[in-house]
N, C-alpha and C positions, 0 to 999 in steps of 0.2 A: 095302249094304240094311241094319241095324243102326239102321242115323243117319237112315236114309229111313222105319222105322216107328216111333223117337223122336216123329219130326217126323210125324210123320201121323198120332200121338197125341196130341201138345198140340193140333196144330190143331180135333182134331171136337170136341177139347175146352171148344174156342175157343163152341162151336152152345152148347150147353146150361147154361154160365156166364153166356154173354151171355143167355139167352133167360131161366133167373131174374132178375137185374142187371134188365131193362126193365120185367119185371113190376109192382117195385115194393116185391115179399112174398116174402122168403127161405122163405115154408116155404107156396108153393105145391105144392100135392099131384101136383095135374095137371102140372105145368113140371115137378118132381122122376121121376113115372112118365114121358111119352116122354124128360128127360136119362137118364135109367136106361137106357132102353128103346136108346135110340139111342146110346148108347156100350160096352153090351153087344151089342149087334149086329157092330158099329164096331169094335172094339176083337176080338172073338171070329173074327169074315173075317177079320181084315188075321194073325194071329197062325196061323190054317189056313194061310193062304194064302202063311204068310213062312216053312212047315215039309214041308206039301205041293202046294204047285207058287208058287213065288218066281220061276218066267217069267211068270205071269197076273201074279202081282204087279206087278212091272215095266212089265207092258204098263197094269195101272193111274193110275201115272204120268205117263203120259206128256200132256205141254200138248197144247190147239190148236195143232194147223200141223204138228208132227213124225207124221215114214213121212211114205206114201198119203194122209193122212183128205182128202178129198169137201172143197170147198174152201163151200162151204153150210152147212158141216155142220159151224165154227170158230162163224160168228154163232147156230147154233144152242147150240153149246155158251157162249156168254157166253151166253145171254137164258138158259136154267134155270145157269147162278151167282147168273147178276143176281135174276131170283126167286127164288130161293129164299134171297138175302142177306135179300128183299123179306121173302118168310115170314115169318123166324125172326125180325125182326124187330115186322109190324104183328101177329102171333099174343097177345102179350105186353102189347104197348100198349093192344089190343083188348080182350081178353077182364078183363085183370088192372088192369091201371094204370087204361085213362079207360075204359071197363067198356060201349062201347058199343054191346056185343052183347049179347041180355037174356041169361040166365043160362037154358047146358040144362037140355032135363032128365036124368035118369039115368041112362034107359034111351040117348042117343044119345051120354052119354060110353059107353059101354058099351058100345055099336058101335062106334066108335072104339078102342074096345081089344082090339077085338075085329080089326078090318083090322088096326092094327100087328103081332097075332101074324099072318097072314095073309102083312103083309110082310115081317115080320125071315122068313118063313119060304121063300118065295120069294128071297128077295136073295139066303140065305145057300144056297141050293141052286142059284141059278141058276152061284154060283163051284163048289160044288166039282161043277156034271156039267160047263161049260163053260169050259175054258182061255182059249178065245182072245172070253173076254167083254171088249174094249173097252171103253172111256169114248169112242173117236174113232173114227166110221163112215170104216173101211177095212178095206184087202183085208192079213190079216196075211201077204205073200206069205215073208217069214223064218220065218214059225216053223209053214208047212208048213200054213198054216186049213184046215182041210175042216169041212162039215155038222157037226151038234150037234145028234141028237135021241132022246135016253136022258132019264129022269129030267122034270123039269118041262119041259124041251123037247120031252117027246109029249103033253101037254100043252098045251099053245098055242105060238107061234110067240117071242116077248119076253117069259120068265115075269120080265123080270129091271124091265121096262118097266111091269110090272101091278101088281110089290112097291111101285114108284115112284109109282106111281097111285095104290094106297093107303095109299103115309103120306102124300101130298099134302094126300089127304079125311082120313085117317082120324086125323091129328094136328087140325087144330084144330077138331074136331065134337070132343076126348077134352079139351081147352083150353077149348071155349067162345066158340068167335070167326066170326063167318061173313062177316070180310074174309080172313080164316086161308081158307073153305070156299072159296071166290072166286077166291085169291088158288094153294090148290091146282088149282081147274080149270081156268086161264089156263094153268099146265107142267102137268097132263092130259093138254090141246089141243096143245102145243107138244112132246112127244112121240108123240103118236101122229102129228103130220105127221110128224116127226122119221122114223118106222116106213116111212112109205111111200116117202122116199127110201130109207131105209136099205134097205131091199127093193126098189126098183128095182136099188140096185150088184146087189146079192146077186144076182139074180136073173139080171144079167148078168155080171158076175166071176167069183163063185163057185162051182165044179163039183155039183152033184149038192140043189144048194137048189132047181134047179124045183120037183126029187119031189117034194123037203122040204115041198116049198107043199100037193101034193098030197096029200102023209100026213098033213099036220097043216095044218089050215083055215085058224083064228080064230088071229091076230093077237094078239090080248089077248082078248077077251069069246066062253069058249062060246059057239057056239047067232048069237052076235049082229056081231064082226067080228074 
């Protein structure tokens, strides 16, 4: 597991480094803020799981097609990966190197920072509250998966997806990229579509999930959806 942790550290490091290099400005403050945020959140989560919940960390390393993943979800996972890479590439090119977008006002960038703070809270708590937080849409029969309704899962049914949406929108607001916001919206819609399919599977195959849906009525946005 230690080798996988080190490999994960190096893999995650690629994204902020790539973003800064593509910007053409090694002193880009907004790029550094996002890069440090991403590394702190990712490394803290990996270290926590490696010590407190290694079974979940092992689950997070599952690749598409492993276990009994729903067949349609493989295409969603590949779409999310491709979209994330496109998002990372387009933001520095748009906001810094070529300046396709107008300069964002300070209040809009501050809103992006606030969204990233909320995102980091939801991400980290999702991992600490739910040991069954798989990257794949599947029932973890070998781990005796059960419904989790504590912590942030008592707030909305998919808090990690909400954290992802806050990241996908908040980051381009911070960096100042209109095209990044558009890609982030597309990724958010893909996550929302995934929720619909995932909940159909959970309601069908996971004992107690229908009751949980009645208890926590909103998927992502309280009072909305």
